[in-house]
N, C-alpha and C positions, 0 to 999 in steps of 0.2 A: 503494499500500500504506500502510495506516495505522500509526501508531507501536505500536500493540497487536500488530498483525501481525509487525512487525519485532522486538519485543520477544520473542513467541513463537517466532519463527524462531531467535533467539538461544539461547533455551531448548532448543529441539529440537535445534540444532547442538551444544550442550555435553552433552546427553543421549546423543545418537548417538556422540560422541568419546568419552565416559565408557563406555558400553557396549562399544564396540570395544577401547578400552584395557584394560578388564576381562578381556576374552577373551584379549587378548595377554599380559597379566600372568600370567594363571592358566597359559597355555602356558609361558611363560618360567619359570615357578616349578617346574612340573613337569619341564621339561627340566633344571633345575639340580639336582634332586633324584632323578632317575631314575637307578636303578642301571646301566642300559645306557650312560650317559654318565659313568660313574666314570672319574676320571682314571687312565690306564695308566702314566704317568710324570710327572716334576716338570714337564714341558714340555707336558703336556696340560691346557690351563687352560679346555675348553670349559664346564664345570660352573660354575666360578668367575666366567667372563664371563656366563654365564646368570643367575648369582644377582646380579651388579652390575646387569644390564639389569632383573631383576624388581624389585629395590630401587628403581631409578630410576622404573620404570612405577608402583609403589605409591606413591611421593611425588606424581607427576603425578597418579594417581587421586585422592588426598587434596586436593590443589589445585583439580582440577576438580569434586569434590564439593561443597567450599566455595565456589567460584564459581556454581555452579550453584543452591545454596540462596540464595545472597544475590540473585541475578538473579531467580529465582522470588520471592522474598519483596519484591522492589521495588515500591512502588506508582507507578504512572505518573501524573504530574501533567500537568495541563494548562497549557500557556504561552500568554501573550499576547504581542505584539509588544515590549512593555516588560519582560517578565519576565527577570530575570538568570538565566544559565545555571546550573544545578545538576543533581543526579542526577535521571535520567530524561529528561533533555532530548535531542530529536533536533535537533543543531546542523548547519547547512549555512554553509561557509566558502568564501569565494573569495580565491585568492591573488592577489598582485599580477600574476602572469603570465596570470591568467585561469582557472588550474585551480581546479575545485571539488572539495571534499572534504565527506564526510557523515559525521558522528560520532554515535554513541550514547553518552551520559554515563552509565556504569553503575558500580555498586559494586566490581564484580571482573570478571575475564576480559578484562582490556585487551589489545588487538592482535586478538581474535578478528574475523573478516570473513563478512560475508554478501553476496549480490547480490540486491539487491530492484528490481524494474523496470528492470533493467539498471543500478542505480545501485549501488556499491560502498559498503557501511557498515560502519564499523569501531568497535568499543567502546572508548572512551576512560575511564580512571579518573581520579581526582583526585590519585593519587600519580604519574601520568606528567607530566613537565614540560609538554606541551600542555595536559593537563587542568588544570593549577594555573594556566597563562595564561589558559585560558578561563573559570574559575569566576568568577561575577558579572558577566561581560560580557553586553551586551544587543545586539539587532538594530541594525546600523549602526556598532557600534564598529569599529573598526581597530586592530590590535596588532602588534608586530614580534616575530619568534619565531626563534631560533637553531636551525638544524638543522645538525648539524656545525659547519663554520665560516662558513656562509653565513646570513645575515639574512635571513628571508623576512618580507612583510607580508601579513597576513591581514584579511579584513573579515568580519565576523558576517552572513551574509545572511539567515537565519532561525533561530528556536528555536521548537520545536514540543513 
């Protein structure tokens, strides 16, 4: 699968998540304001809880909308073997224990995952600690990174 396909799959993932969450938020808002769910006593908090849920969903919708717009506007750059890691890079890392990770360097939506050709690909942003550690690295660079209290060594194996 090409980087363009991976980019498109992330856009589709966020679009589908946004559509689903929008429907759920409308349902929550409807339940919070529905007369049938009016509190019958001071201990009946169903409407209040529904309104909290609706507010949380609205905030997530705003976050997803912003992330989707930034991802859609991201120009995909062509990288060569000596190109430093930056936005739109598809980065493959190998840990000291031999485990491999594939990351898509995006402007937003950090942590979102897709599976492409049996390979898990995760969006990483420059705000994430690993993203900060990767910025400017090139193929062959070896670096240490703290995950919790453990130090892990990674090698950049490819930048596409």
